[in-house]
N, C-alpha and C positions, 0 to 999 in steps of 0.2 A: 393253333392254326396248322393246317397241312399244306405241303407244297405240291404243286403239279407242274408239269412241263408244257409249254405252249407249242412245242414242235420246232421252235426257232432257237432253243437253248435257254431262253429266259424262263425264270421261275414264276409261276402264278400261285399266289397264296389264297387258299380257300378257307372260309370261315362259315359259321352257322348264323351269322348276323343276317338281318333283313336285307333283301336285295337293294343295292345302292341306287338302282334306277327306278326306285319307287317314290323318290322325292319330287317336289314341285319343279325343280330345275330340269331333271332328266325327263320327266313325264310331261313335256310340253304337249299340248293338245295336237293330235294328228288329224283333226277334222278341218283344220285350216286349209286354205288353198295351197300354202307352202308347207310341205311336211318337214318336221324337225327330226334331227338325228342325234344320237348320242355322240359326245366327244370321245376321243381315244382314252383319256383318263377315266371317263365314265364307263366305257366298255371294259377296261381292265378291272375296274372296281366291281362291275356286275359279274364278270367271269370269276373273280375271286370269291364271290358269295354263292356260287352255284353248288348244289349238292351233287358231287361226283361219285357217291357210293354206288356199288355195283347193282343195287336194286332200285336206284332212282329212275325216274321216267326218262331222263336224258340218256342214261347209260343203256337202258333197254332199247331205246330208239337207235342208239349208236350200233348196238349189236344187230338189230334188224336191218338197218341200212347197209352195214358191213356184209351181212349175209347175202343180201341181194346183189351186191357188187363183187362178192368174192374176195374181200380184203379183211384186214384186222380191224376190230372195233376201235381200238386205241388209235390206230392210224387215221381213220376217217374222222374221229372226234378231234384229234390234234390238228388235222388239216383244217377243219371247220373253225377251230379256235384261232389258228394262224390267220385265216382269211378275215375273221372278225376283227382281229387286231391290226390288219394291214389294208386289205383291198376292199372289204365289204363295209357298207354303211348300215348300221342298226337303227331302225326307226325308234324314236323316243316313245315310250308307252307300251312297247312290246317287250315282254320278259326275255332275258337273254337266253334262257333254255329253249324257248320256242324259236328264237332266231337261229340258234345253232342247229336245231332240228331241221329247219328249212335249208340251211347251208349244207348239211349232211345229205339231205335228199338231192340237192343239186349236184353234189359231188358224185353220189352213187349213180344218178341218171347219166352223167357225163361218162363215167367209166363203162357203164353198160352199153351206151351208144357207141363208144369208141371200140369196145370189144366186138360188137356186131359188124362195124365197118372193117375191122381187121380180119375177121373171119371171112367176110365176103371177098376181101382182097386176096387172102391166102387161097381160097377156093378158086378164084380166077387165075392166079399165078400158077397153080398146080393143075389147072384144067380138069378139076374134078367134075365128073358127070353127075348131075342131079336129075333124077327122074322127074319129068314134068308132070304137073297135075292134069288129070282129065279135064277137058273143057268145062264140063258141067260142075265139077268140084271147084275149079278155079273161079267160075262165075258165082257160085254160091258163097265162097269165102269172101269175094269182093263185095257182094251184096250185103253180107252180114257186117263186114267191117264198116261199110258206108252207113249202114243202119245204126250201128252203135256210135259212130262219130256224130251222126245227126242227133241221136238220142241225147248225147252229152250236151250238144249245143242247145237242144230244146230245154234241158234241165236248167242250164245256166241262163237261157233266155236273154242273152246279151247284157246281163247284169254283172258288173265287176264285183258287187257285193256278194252275190250268190256264188260267184267263182271263188272268192276268197274263203267263203264258208266251206264249200266243197273241198277246196285245197286243204283246209285245216282238218276236216273230217278224214281225208285221205291220210293225214299224218297222225291220226289217232287222237286228236284233240277233242275235247267236249267241255260243256259248261263254261266257266269263267275263262279257262285257257283258250277255248275256241273263240269266245267273244273278243278277247284281247288280240288274238291272231288276226281276226277278221276286221279289227278296228271298229268295233261296234259295242253296244251295251247288251245286257242279257235280255231285256224286253224286245229290242229290235232283232236280236238273234233268234228268239222264239218265232217271230213273224216270218223271218227269212226261211227258217227250217220248215215251217208250215207250207210256204210257197214251194219249196223244193219237193216236199212230199206230194203236193198236188200235181206238180209237173211230172214227177216220177210215176205216179199212179196212171196218169193219162198216157204216158209213153210206154209203160209196161203192156198196156192193152195192145198197142201197135206191134211191139216186139213179139208178143205171144201169137198174134196173127201171122207174123213172119215165120215163126217156128212151125205153126200148123201147116202153112203153105209149103214149107220145105218137106 
């Protein structure tokens, strides 16, 4: 077994055994009205079984999220592990790797948002002059932003299921991993993806019209 650090000084033991959250106890059905979550011992066991090699999917995602946030890959992964062990609840039935990927995405998004707020505040405090956009350019940017926001809403079509699938695709998941992340089975996932494609095809027509009008 190899040792890893959880970010809080504790040692996490990694092995190549099957994931502990694949048993009947941990994988309580999430289709019930009340969703089940892993206990802390189950979380620790699941983390210990993760493949942390540099070429694993989890480490590749850690490097990507770290790149977008401008931080170290080990730092964002250890912070995700720490949150999984303390403040975050992992749904039973979801592989720990995918749960940690979602936590890293949340961490990176928060860092990026905070950086943008800080930059805006610094510019305000230093009274930096920013050249205003021409009225026509500002209007076009606003129209395009509104069109893309509406396009995403149209793709999701008010469906939490479609939203979960889109979220999983955004994280680079596919096949069985995507089905588990979206809390569905492979057959249902295929139907949802077809619905997404139909929605996207009809929306693309409208966006192309917008480009031609511009």
